[in-house]
Residue frames as a rotation matrix with the C-alpha (Angstrom) as fourth column:
MET 1
0.259 -0.713 -0.651 -43.61
-0.035 0.667 -0.745 69.47
0.965 0.216 0.148 -17.97
ALA 2
-0.539 -0.442 0.717 -43.15
-0.690 -0.257 -0.677 70.56
0.483 -0.859 -0.167 -14.36
PRO 3
0.495 0.742 0.452 -45.90
-0.869 0.432 0.242 68.16
-0.015 -0.512 0.859 -13.25
PHE 4
0.785 -0.230 -0.575 -43.82
-0.061 0.895 -0.442 65.29
0.616 0.382 0.689 -14.72
VAL 5
-0.209 -0.955 0.211 -40.67
-0.155 -0.180 -0.971 66.39
0.965 -0.236 -0.111 -12.84
ALA 6
-0.244 0.268 0.932 -42.62
-0.961 -0.192 -0.197 66.47
0.127 -0.944 0.305 -9.55
GLU 7
0.824 0.548 0.141 -43.93
-0.564 0.819 0.111 63.06
-0.055 -0.171 0.984 -10.17
ILE 8
0.423 -0.777 -0.466 -40.49
0.160 0.570 -0.806 61.65
0.892 0.266 0.366 -11.11
GLY 9
-0.425 -0.669 0.610 -39.23
-0.506 -0.383 -0.773 63.22
0.751 -0.637 -0.176 -7.89
GLU 10
0.180 0.661 0.729 -41.97
-0.973 0.229 0.033 61.59
-0.145 -0.715 0.684 -5.86
LEU 11
0.904 0.084 -0.418 -41.31
-0.203 0.947 -0.248 58.22
0.375 0.309 0.874 -7.58
GLU 12
0.062 -0.986 -0.155 -37.63
-0.083 0.150 -0.985 58.59
0.995 0.074 -0.072 -6.79
ALA 13
-0.376 -0.141 0.916 -38.27
-0.859 -0.318 -0.401 59.29
0.348 -0.937 -0.002 -3.28
THR 14
0.604 0.727 0.327 -40.59
-0.791 0.596 0.138 56.34
-0.094 -0.342 0.935 -3.02
ARG 15
0.711 -0.428 -0.558 -37.90
-0.100 0.724 -0.682 54.11
0.697 0.540 0.472 -4.63
MET 16
-0.299 -0.902 0.311 -35.32
-0.337 -0.205 -0.919 55.30
0.893 -0.380 -0.243 -2.23
GLN 17
-0.124 0.407 0.905 -37.61
-0.992 -0.032 -0.121 54.72
-0.020 -0.913 0.408 0.70
HIS 18
0.905 0.411 -0.114 -38.43
-0.419 0.905 -0.065 51.07
0.077 0.107 0.991 -0.63
GLU 19
0.388 -0.786 -0.482 -34.74
0.088 0.552 -0.829 50.33
0.918 0.279 0.283 -0.98
SER 20
-0.453 -0.524 0.722 -34.01
-0.645 -0.366 -0.671 51.51
0.616 -0.769 -0.172 2.37
THR 21
0.312 0.689 0.654 -36.86
-0.926 0.374 0.048 49.27
-0.212 -0.620 0.755 3.79
ILE 22
0.864 -0.135 -0.486 -35.44
-0.105 0.895 -0.434 46.28
0.493 0.426 0.759 1.74
ARG 23
-0.102 -0.989 0.105 -32.01
-0.297 -0.071 -0.952 46.95
0.949 -0.129 -0.286 3.30
ASP 24
-0.318 0.122 0.940 -33.44
-0.941 -0.157 -0.298 47.04
0.112 -0.980 0.165 6.83
LEU 25
0.641 0.756 0.132 -35.48
-0.761 0.649 -0.018 43.85
-0.099 -0.089 0.991 6.17
ASN 26
0.556 -0.624 -0.549 -32.35
-0.054 0.632 -0.773 42.09
0.830 0.459 0.317 4.77
SER 27
-0.487 -0.743 0.459 -30.45
-0.518 -0.177 -0.837 43.12
0.703 -0.646 -0.299 7.74
LYS 28
-0.069 0.489 0.870 -33.12
-0.982 0.119 -0.144 41.78
-0.174 -0.864 0.472 10.12
LEU 29
0.872 0.317 -0.372 -33.33
-0.433 0.854 -0.287 38.56
0.227 0.412 0.882 8.06
ALA 30
0.168 -0.941 -0.293 -29.67
-0.153 0.268 -0.951 38.01
0.974 0.204 -0.099 8.42
THR 31
-0.487 -0.216 0.846 -29.92
-0.797 -0.287 -0.532 38.55
0.357 -0.933 -0.032 12.12
MET 32
0.467 0.800 0.377 -32.84
-0.846 0.528 -0.072 36.08
-0.256 -0.285 0.924 12.40
GLN 33
0.773 -0.114 -0.624 -30.81
-0.248 0.851 -0.463 33.50
0.584 0.513 0.630 10.41
ASP 34
-0.414 -0.897 0.155 -27.78
-0.345 -0.003 -0.939 33.95
0.842 -0.443 -0.308 12.65
ARG 35
-0.284 0.337 0.898 -30.11
-0.955 -0.013 -0.297 33.36
-0.088 -0.941 0.325 15.70
ILE 36
0.749 0.643 -0.163 -31.67
-0.662 0.740 -0.121 30.41
0.042 0.198 0.979 14.18
LYS 37
0.235 -0.813 -0.532 -28.12
-0.129 0.517 -0.846 28.83
0.963 0.268 0.016 13.58
MET 38
-0.659 -0.491 0.570 -27.28
-0.582 -0.149 -0.800 29.55
0.477 -0.858 -0.188 17.26
LEU 39
0.050 0.724 0.688 -30.50
-0.958 0.229 -0.171 28.03
-0.282 -0.651 0.705 18.57
GLU 40
0.766 0.205 -0.609 -30.03
-0.494 0.795 -0.352 24.99
0.412 0.571 0.710 16.37
GLY 41
-0.182 -0.970 -0.162 -26.60
-0.267 0.208 -0.941 24.51
0.946 -0.128 -0.297 17.78
SER 42
-0.627 0.079 0.775 -27.95
-0.779 -0.065 -0.624 24.72
0.002 -0.995 0.102 21.29
LYS 43
0.543 0.839 -0.039 -30.73
-0.836 0.536 -0.113 22.26
-0.074 0.094 0.993 20.41
ARG 44
0.489 -0.398 -0.776 -28.14
-0.271 0.776 -0.569 19.69
0.829 0.489 0.271 19.14
ALA 45
-0.622 -0.754 0.211 -26.02
-0.385 0.059 -0.921 20.16
0.682 -0.654 -0.327 22.29
LEU 46
-0.270 0.626 0.732 -29.13
-0.940 -0.005 -0.342 19.70
-0.210 -0.780 0.589 24.49
GLU 47
0.723 0.597 -0.348 -30.25
-0.669 0.730 -0.138 16.64
0.171 0.332 0.927 22.62
SER 48
0.033 -0.840 -0.542 -26.69
-0.157 0.531 -0.832 15.16
0.987 0.113 -0.115 22.92
GLN 49
-0.768 -0.260 0.586 -26.69
-0.580 -0.109 -0.807 15.93
0.273 -0.960 -0.067 26.69
VAL 50
0.210 0.906 0.367 -30.24
-0.960 0.263 -0.101 14.29
-0.188 -0.331 0.925 26.99
GLY 51
0.588 -0.066 -0.806 -28.87
-0.467 0.787 -0.404 11.22
0.661 0.614 0.432 25.19
GLU 52
-0.399 -0.870 -0.291 -25.94
-0.068 0.344 -0.936 10.89
0.914 -0.354 -0.196 27.50
THR 53
-0.608 0.209 0.766 -28.04
-0.794 -0.178 -0.582 11.43
0.014 -0.962 0.274 30.55
GLU 54
0.568 0.823 -0.017 -30.58
-0.823 0.568 -0.027 8.77
-0.012 0.029 1.000 29.44
PHE 55
0.420 -0.431 -0.799 -27.75
-0.138 0.840 -0.525 6.27
0.897 0.331 0.293 28.72
GLN 56
-0.681 -0.716 0.156 -26.18
-0.281 0.058 -0.958 6.92
0.677 -0.696 -0.240 32.23
SER 57
-0.175 0.785 0.594 -29.57
-0.980 -0.081 -0.182 6.66
-0.095 -0.614 0.783 33.82
SER 58
0.781 0.483 -0.396 -30.31
-0.550 0.832 -0.072 3.25
0.294 0.274 0.916 32.18
SER 59
-0.105 -0.833 -0.544 -26.79
-0.095 0.553 -0.828 2.02
0.990 -0.035 -0.137 33.12
GLN 60
-0.766 -0.224 0.602 -27.38
-0.540 -0.283 -0.793 3.00
0.348 -0.933 0.096 36.75
ILE 61
0.268 0.922 0.279 -30.87
-0.959 0.284 -0.019 1.31
-0.096 -0.262 0.960 36.74
LYS 62
0.522 -0.115 -0.845 -29.31
-0.398 0.843 -0.361 -1.84
0.754 0.525 0.394 35.32
ALA 63
-0.483 -0.868 -0.119 -26.52
-0.162 0.222 -0.961 -1.81
0.861 -0.445 -0.248 37.82
LEU 64
-0.590 0.332 0.736 -29.08
-0.806 -0.182 -0.563 -1.24
-0.053 -0.926 0.375 40.80
GLU 65
0.476 0.847 -0.238 -31.29
-0.867 0.497 0.033 -3.96
0.146 0.190 0.971 39.40
LYS 66
0.185 -0.595 -0.782 -28.28
-0.101 0.780 -0.617 -6.37
0.978 0.193 0.084 39.34
VAL 67
-0.806 -0.487 0.337 -27.54
-0.341 -0.084 -0.936 -5.56
0.484 -0.869 -0.098 42.97
GLN 68
-0.149 0.809 0.568 -31.11
-0.981 -0.050 -0.186 -5.99
-0.122 -0.585 0.802 44.02
HIS 69
0.697 0.488 -0.526 -31.32
-0.605 0.794 -0.064 -9.50
0.386 0.363 0.848 42.34
PHE 70
0.542 -0.512 -0.666 -28.08
0.580 0.802 -0.144 -10.59
0.608 -0.309 0.732 43.69
PRO 71
0.896 -0.148 0.420 -27.23
-0.385 -0.729 0.566 -8.65
0.222 -0.668 -0.710 46.80
GLY 72
0.630 -0.703 0.330 -23.53
-0.374 0.097 0.922 -8.74
-0.680 -0.705 -0.202 47.51
VAL 73
0.206 -0.521 0.829 -22.46
0.752 0.626 0.206 -10.09
-0.626 0.581 0.521 44.15
VAL 74
0.768 -0.090 -0.633 -20.63
-0.418 -0.820 -0.391 -7.52
-0.484 0.566 -0.668 42.14
GLN 75
0.837 -0.437 0.330 -18.50
0.547 0.671 -0.500 -8.95
-0.003 0.599 0.801 39.32
SER 76
-0.311 -0.928 0.203 -16.27
0.939 -0.333 -0.082 -5.87
0.144 0.165 0.976 38.89
GLN 77
-0.361 0.208 -0.909 -16.27
0.391 -0.851 -0.350 -2.17
-0.847 -0.482 0.226 39.67
GLY 78
-0.974 0.004 -0.229 -16.87
-0.205 -0.460 0.864 -1.64
-0.102 0.888 0.449 35.99
ASP 79
-0.567 0.820 -0.073 -20.29
0.721 0.537 0.438 -3.24
0.398 0.196 -0.896 36.43
LEU 80
0.487 0.772 -0.408 -21.42
0.873 -0.418 0.253 -0.37
0.024 -0.480 -0.877 38.70
PRO 81
0.495 -0.276 0.824 -20.81
-0.033 -0.953 -0.300 3.40
0.868 0.121 -0.481 39.02
ASP 82
-0.450 -0.886 0.108 -18.31
-0.057 -0.092 -0.994 4.20
0.891 -0.454 -0.009 41.71
ASN 83
-0.507 0.312 0.803 -20.75
-0.839 -0.393 -0.377 5.08
0.198 -0.865 0.461 44.51
GLU 84
0.602 0.798 -0.026 -22.91
-0.777 0.594 0.208 1.96
0.182 -0.105 0.978 43.99
TYR 85
0.289 -0.625 -0.725 -19.71
0.001 0.758 -0.653 -0.21
0.957 0.188 0.220 43.90
PHE 86
-0.701 -0.648 0.298 -18.53
-0.236 -0.183 -0.954 1.01
0.673 -0.739 -0.025 47.18
LEU 87
-0.135 0.764 0.631 -22.03
-0.990 -0.081 -0.113 0.68
-0.036 -0.640 0.768 48.76
SER 88
0.708 0.395 -0.585 -22.21
-0.511 0.858 -0.039 -2.80
0.487 0.327 0.810 47.47
PHE 89
-0.191 -0.885 -0.424 -18.70
0.088 0.415 -0.906 -3.56
0.978 -0.210 -0.002 48.89
ARG 90
-0.714 -0.102 0.693 -19.73
-0.633 -0.328 -0.701 -2.20
0.299 -0.939 0.169 52.19
HIS 91
0.401 0.910 0.108 -22.81
-0.908 0.378 0.180 -4.40
0.123 -0.171 0.978 52.09
ILE 92
0.533 -0.292 -0.794 -20.71
-0.122 0.902 -0.414 -7.43
0.837 0.318 0.445 51.36
THR 93
-0.558 -0.826 0.076 -18.31
-0.113 -0.015 -0.993 -6.62
0.822 -0.563 -0.085 54.25
GLN 94
-0.367 0.512 0.777 -21.20
-0.924 -0.297 -0.242 -6.18
0.107 -0.806 0.582 56.69
ILE 95
0.782 0.572 -0.248 -22.55
-0.558 0.819 0.131 -9.63
0.278 0.036 0.960 55.74
ASP 96
0.165 -0.753 -0.636 -19.01
0.156 0.657 -0.738 -11.17
0.974 0.022 0.226 56.20
ILE 97
-0.714 -0.370 0.595 -18.56
-0.494 -0.337 -0.802 -9.38
0.497 -0.866 0.057 59.61
SER 98
0.062 0.793 0.605 -22.05
-0.998 0.059 0.024 -10.59
-0.017 -0.606 0.796 60.77
ASN 99
0.750 0.183 -0.636 -21.25
-0.233 0.972 0.004 -14.19
0.619 0.145 0.772 59.65
LEU 100
-0.330 -0.904 -0.271 -17.93
-0.001 0.287 -0.958 -14.10
0.944 -0.316 -0.096 61.50
LYS 101
-0.554 0.084 0.828 -19.90
-0.787 -0.378 -0.488 -13.11
0.272 -0.922 0.276 64.68
LEU 102
0.531 0.846 0.051 -22.24
-0.838 0.516 0.175 -15.98
0.121 -0.136 0.983 64.19
CYS 103
0.390 -0.560 -0.731 -19.27
-0.041 0.783 -0.621 -18.41
0.920 0.272 0.282 63.75
PRO 104
0.989 -0.046 0.139 -18.23
-0.138 0.019 0.990 -19.74
-0.048 -0.999 0.012 67.33
TYR 105
0.350 -0.928 0.131 -14.73
0.473 0.295 0.830 -20.62
-0.808 -0.229 0.542 66.22
TRP 106
0.557 -0.304 -0.773 -12.30
-0.719 -0.642 -0.265 -18.96
-0.416 0.704 -0.576 63.99
VAL 107
0.747 -0.382 0.544 -10.70
0.522 0.844 -0.124 -21.20
-0.411 0.377 0.830 61.35
ILE 108
0.519 -0.676 -0.523 -7.28
-0.602 -0.724 0.338 -20.30
-0.607 0.139 -0.782 60.56
């Protein structure tokens, strides 16, 4: 009967060891799942940021193309980002000033 008790003790120790391993693995699994959620959130934020950047870039490209096709013609400040609007405005004023210099008489 003593050999059975020893075997039962070994089996009990093995069971306890397996249970401990399962708890450790479950803990690591929970940590990994939390990390995955965090990374997915970061991924969504970055995708949103990329989308916004692409939209802004395409808007700026369209605005620059409009200025290149029609230099000096800007419908409103809303058509261009601030820096392009003021550059365009400066371009228009330079054209007007050069036209005034070419005009021999000032018309009032």
